[in-house]
C-alpha positions as CSV (number, residue, x, y, z in Angstrom):
1,X,24.0,95.1,201.7
2,X,23.2,96.4,198.0
3,X,19.8,95.7,196.9
4,X,19.7,94.4,192.9
5,X,16.0,94.6,192.6
6,X,14.2,96.9,190.3
7,X,10.6,97.7,191.8
8,X,7.7,97.7,189.2
9,X,7.3,101.4,188.8
10,X,11.0,101.8,187.8
11,X,11.0,99.8,184.4
12,X,10.6,103.1,182.5
13,X,13.8,104.5,184.0
14,X,15.5,101.1,183.6
15,X,14.7,101.0,180.1
16,X,16.1,104.2,179.5
17,X,19.4,103.1,181.0
18,X,19.4,99.8,179.2
19,X,19.4,101.7,175.9
20,X,22.5,103.5,176.8
21,X,24.1,100.5,178.1
22,X,23.8,98.6,174.7
23,X,24.5,101.6,172.7
24,X,27.8,102.2,174.6
25,X,27.1,105.7,175.5
26,X,26.4,105.1,179.2
27,X,26.5,108.6,181.1
28,X,29.6,109.2,183.6
29,X,26.9,110.6,186.1
30,X,23.4,110.1,187.2
31,X,20.9,112.0,189.1
32,X,17.7,110.0,190.2
33,X,15.3,112.4,192.0
34,X,11.7,112.4,193.1
35,X,9.6,112.0,196.3
36,X,11.1,110.1,199.0
37,X,9.7,106.4,199.3
38,X,10.2,105.8,195.9
39,X,13.2,103.5,196.0
40,X,15.7,105.9,194.3
41,X,18.3,104.8,196.3
42,X,17.4,100.7,195.9
43,X,17.4,101.6,192.0
44,X,20.8,103.3,192.2
45,X,22.4,100.2,194.1
46,X,20.6,98.0,191.5
47,X,22.4,100.1,188.6
48,X,25.6,100.2,190.4
49,X,25.6,96.4,190.9
50,X,25.0,96.1,187.2
51,X,27.9,98.4,185.9
52,X,30.3,96.7,188.4
53,X,28.9,93.1,187.5
54,X,31.8,91.1,185.5
55,X,29.0,89.2,183.8
56,X,26.3,92.1,183.3
57,X,24.0,91.3,180.5
58,X,22.4,93.6,177.9
59,X,19.5,94.0,180.3
60,X,21.8,95.8,182.9
61,X,21.1,93.6,185.6
62,X,23.7,92.2,187.7
63,X,24.5,88.3,187.7
64,X,24.5,88.1,191.7
65,X,27.3,85.5,191.4
66,X,30.5,86.9,190.1
67,X,33.5,88.3,192.3
68,X,32.1,91.8,192.1
69,X,28.5,91.1,193.1
70,X,29.8,88.7,195.8
71,X,31.7,91.4,197.1
72,X,29.1,94.1,197.0
73,X,26.9,91.7,199.1
74,X,29.8,91.4,201.7
75,X,29.7,95.2,201.7
76,X,33.6,95.5,200.8
77,X,33.8,96.2,197.2
78,X,36.9,98.1,196.6
79,X,35.5,100.1,193.5
80,X,32.2,100.8,195.2
81,X,32.0,104.1,197.4
82,X,28.7,105.4,199.5
83,X,28.7,109.1,200.4
84,X,26.2,110.2,203.0
85,X,25.5,113.0,205.2
86,X,27.8,113.0,208.4
87,X,27.8,114.4,211.9
88,X,25.5,116.9,213.7
89,X,25.2,119.0,210.7
90,X,24.0,116.2,208.5
91,X,25.9,117.4,205.7
92,X,27.9,115.9,203.1
93,X,31.4,117.7,203.5
94,X,34.4,118.7,201.3
95,X,36.5,116.1,202.8
96,X,34.3,113.3,201.5
97,X,34.0,114.6,197.9
98,X,37.7,115.2,197.7
99,X,38.5,111.8,198.9
100,X,36.1,110.4,196.1
101,X,38.0,112.4,193.5
102,X,41.2,111.4,194.4
103,X,40.0,107.6,194.4
104,X,38.4,108.1,191.1
105,X,42.1,109.4,189.5
106,X,43.3,105.8,190.2
107,X,42.9,102.6,188.4
108,X,39.9,100.4,189.4
109,X,41.1,97.5,191.8
110,X,38.7,94.9,189.9
111,X,39.9,96.3,186.4
112,X,36.4,97.3,185.5
113,X,34.1,100.2,186.6
114,X,34.4,102.5,189.9
115,X,31.2,103.8,191.2
116,X,30.3,106.5,193.6
117,X,26.8,106.6,195.1
118,X,25.8,110.0,196.8
119,X,22.7,109.7,198.6
120,X,20.7,112.9,199.8
121,X,23.1,114.8,197.5
122,X,21.2,118.0,198.2
123,X,22.7,117.7,201.8
124,X,26.5,118.7,200.1
125,X,27.6,122.0,201.4
126,X,28.9,124.6,198.9
127,X,32.6,123.3,199.4
128,X,31.6,119.8,198.6
129,X,29.4,120.6,195.7
130,X,32.3,122.6,194.0
131,X,34.8,119.7,194.7
132,X,32.6,117.4,193.2
133,X,31.7,119.7,190.1
134,X,35.6,119.7,189.3
135,X,35.2,115.8,189.1
136,X,32.2,115.8,186.9
137,X,33.6,118.4,184.6
138,X,36.9,115.8,184.1
139,X,35.3,112.2,184.6
140,X,37.7,109.5,184.7
141,X,37.4,106.6,182.3
142,X,35.2,104.1,183.2
143,X,33.6,105.8,186.2
144,X,30.2,106.3,187.4
145,X,28.9,108.9,190.2
146,X,25.2,108.4,191.1
147,X,23.5,111.3,193.1
148,X,20.2,110.5,194.8
149,X,18.1,113.3,195.8
150,X,14.4,114.3,197.2
151,X,15.2,118.1,196.8
152,X,17.2,118.2,193.5
153,X,16.3,122.1,193.3
154,X,19.0,122.4,196.1
155,X,21.8,121.1,194.2
156,X,24.0,123.5,192.0
157,X,22.5,123.8,188.5
158,X,26.3,123.3,187.4
159,X,26.0,119.8,188.8
160,X,22.6,119.1,187.6
161,X,23.6,120.0,184.0
162,X,26.4,117.4,184.0
163,X,24.4,114.5,185.0
164,X,21.7,112.5,183.0
165,X,18.6,113.3,185.1
166,X,16.1,110.5,185.8
167,X,12.8,111.5,187.5
168,X,11.0,109.1,189.5
169,X,7.2,110.0,190.0
170,X,4.5,108.2,192.1
171,X,3.3,105.2,190.6
172,X,-0.3,104.2,189.6
173,X,-2.4,103.2,192.6
174,X,-3.1,100.0,191.2
175,X,0.5,99.4,190.6
176,X,1.4,100.1,194.3
177,X,-1.6,98.4,195.9
178,X,-0.5,95.2,194.1
179,X,3.0,95.5,195.1
180,X,2.2,96.2,198.6
181,X,-0.2,93.3,198.9
182,X,2.6,91.1,197.5
183,X,4.6,92.2,200.5
184,X,1.8,91.2,203.3
185,X,0.8,94.9,204.0
186,X,-2.4,95.3,205.7
187,X,-4.3,98.3,205.4
188,X,-2.3,99.3,202.4
189,X,-5.0,101.7,200.9
190,X,-5.3,104.0,203.7
191,X,-1.5,103.8,204.4
192,X,-0.9,104.5,200.7
193,X,-3.0,107.9,200.9
194,X,-1.1,108.9,204.2
195,X,2.2,108.4,202.3
196,X,1.0,110.2,199.4
197,X,1.3,107.4,197.0
198,X,5.0,106.4,197.9
199,X,4.9,102.7,198.4
200,X,8.3,102.2,200.5
201,X,7.0,104.9,202.8
202,X,4.1,102.5,203.4
203,X,6.2,99.6,204.5
204,X,7.9,102.3,207.0
205,X,4.5,103.4,208.4
206,X,3.1,99.9,208.5
207,X,6.0,99.0,210.7
208,X,5.7,102.1,213.0
209,X,1.9,102.3,213.0
210,X,1.8,105.4,211.9
211,X,-1.8,105.0,210.7
212,X,-2.9,104.3,214.2
213,X,-0.9,107.4,215.5
214,X,-2.3,109.8,212.6
215,X,-5.7,108.9,213.7
216,X,-4.9,109.7,217.4
217,X,-3.1,112.9,216.1
218,X,-6.2,114.3,214.0
219,X,-8.4,113.8,216.8
220,X,-6.3,115.8,219.1
221,X,-5.6,118.4,216.6
222,X,-9.6,118.5,216.1
223,X,-10.0,119.2,219.9
224,X,-7.2,121.6,220.3
225,X,-8.8,123.7,216.9
226,X,-12.1,123.5,218.7
227,X,-10.9,124.7,222.1
228,X,-11.7,121.5,223.5
229,X,-8.2,120.7,224.3
230,X,-5.7,123.4,226.1
231,X,-2.7,124.4,223.7
232,X,-0.3,123.5,226.6
233,X,-1.6,120.0,226.8
234,X,-1.2,119.4,223.2
235,X,2.5,120.6,223.2
236,X,3.2,118.5,226.4
237,X,1.9,115.4,224.5
238,X,3.4,115.9,221.0
239,X,6.5,118.2,221.0
240,X,9.1,115.2,221.6
241,X,9.3,114.1,217.8
242,X,9.1,117.7,216.2
243,X,9.8,116.8,213.0
244,X,7.1,114.1,212.9
245,X,4.7,116.9,214.2
246,X,5.4,119.2,211.5
247,X,4.9,116.6,208.7
248,X,1.6,115.9,210.3
249,X,0.7,119.4,210.4
250,X,2.0,120.3,207.0
251,X,-0.2,117.3,205.8
252,X,-3.2,118.8,207.6
253,X,-2.8,122.1,206.2
254,X,-2.3,120.8,202.6
255,X,-5.4,118.9,202.9
256,X,-7.4,121.9,203.9
257,X,-6.0,123.9,201.0
258,X,-7.0,121.2,198.8
259,X,-10.4,120.9,200.3
260,X,-11.1,125.0,200.2
261,X,-9.7,125.0,196.6
262,X,-11.3,122.1,195.1
263,X,-14.2,120.8,197.7
264,X,-12.4,117.2,197.8
265,X,-10.8,115.5,200.5
266,X,-7.3,113.9,200.0
267,X,-8.5,110.9,202.1
268,X,-6.0,111.4,204.6
269,X,-9.1,112.7,207.0
270,X,-11.2,110.3,209.1
271,X,-14.3,110.0,207.1
272,X,-16.2,110.8,210.2
273,X,-14.4,113.7,211.0
274,X,-15.1,115.4,207.6
275,X,-17.9,117.8,209.3
276,X,-14.9,119.0,211.6
277,X,-12.8,119.6,208.9
278,X,-15.4,121.6,206.7
279,X,-16.1,123.4,209.9
280,X,-12.1,124.5,210.2
281,X,-11.8,125.2,206.7
282,X,-14.6,127.8,206.7
283,X,-13.0,129.5,209.4
284,X,-9.7,129.4,207.8
285,X,-8.7,131.9,205.2
286,X,-6.6,130.6,202.1
287,X,-3.8,133.1,202.2
288,X,-3.4,132.4,205.9
289,X,-3.3,128.6,205.5
290,X,-0.6,129.0,202.5
291,X,1.4,131.4,205.0
292,X,1.3,128.7,207.7
293,X,2.2,126.0,205.7
294,X,5.1,127.8,204.1
295,X,6.3,128.7,207.6
296,X,5.9,124.9,208.9
297,X,8.0,123.8,205.9
298,X,10.9,126.2,206.6
299,X,10.9,124.8,210.3
300,X,10.9,121.4,208.5
301,X,14.0,122.2,206.6
302,X,15.6,123.9,209.7
303,X,15.0,120.8,211.8
304,X,16.7,118.7,209.5
305,X,19.4,120.9,208.9
306,X,20.2,121.7,212.9
307,X,20.3,119.2,215.2
308,X,19.1,119.9,218.9
309,X,16.4,122.4,218.1
310,X,14.0,123.3,221.2
311,X,10.6,121.1,219.7
312,X,8.4,122.8,222.3
313,X,9.1,126.3,221.0
314,X,9.0,125.4,217.7
315,X,5.3,123.7,218.1
316,X,3.9,126.4,220.5
317,X,4.8,129.1,217.9
318,X,3.1,127.0,214.7
319,X,-0.1,126.1,217.3
320,X,-0.5,130.0,218.4
321,X,-0.4,131.2,214.7
322,X,-2.8,128.5,213.9
323,X,-5.2,129.5,216.7
324,X,-4.9,133.0,215.9
325,X,-5.9,132.4,212.1
326,X,-9.1,130.7,213.4
327,X,-9.8,133.5,215.8
328,X,-9.8,136.2,213.0
329,X,-12.5,134.6,211.1
């Protein structure tokens, strides 16, 4: 179901589009980019609903009661189209964008706007990107294409140049914490640090018990690093969800890099474990840490792109590099 709410940290972007709406110079294509967990898709849904609404006011907000709004709520609006990655490859393919191009050449069924929302737009393969580019170059009247991406650098420059770009940044901590308290989230402050400031990611972490999991993971990682736990035991325990493991390792490496460069902790590390982190930081070279972090991030991208990777082998290779780096110092 479409969500019409504008989140508290999205008002600047909303005001920008309001001005374009009032001046009747609304773009035919928008690109919403920024970190995951900032509500970019929710914002895109709210703007889509407002554009399609038959009684949308000057504030660019949907009324929630007209025929268009009711059809959106029911999930069967004839002039709203959502494109998402499909199949094992988790890509947006050329047939999807071609279908959209064909639809946009037709008249809107409700005689108003047609809206296409492309989530994870950076997952379009090259053929799909080129097909979309043709549509962006010759936009239909009263049509809107909204691209949402956490990795806009992976989009073709020619696509980005044909969209009005709105960047979403991590909100002030006070704004996030106030909103999270209104959502009745417990342990909001440590969860927000764990989520690197992304409030919607905090909601996800709160539901999945991520804070407790990360505390357990950190303790096991410290034991492994101090050779109190065998590498094989760690791999056996933590290789099931490899993407989750890679994110945890990347978070830890980023934290230790920050400590080596600034002498400060990011807040993700348990306070009573700071002496352990200090010891590990002294045992690592900064160059080696950056190299390993780069390797981990590449593996993360590979896991997101390719289904069925052997998590045990991926994790083993990274841990061996980590332990070798400690041994060299």
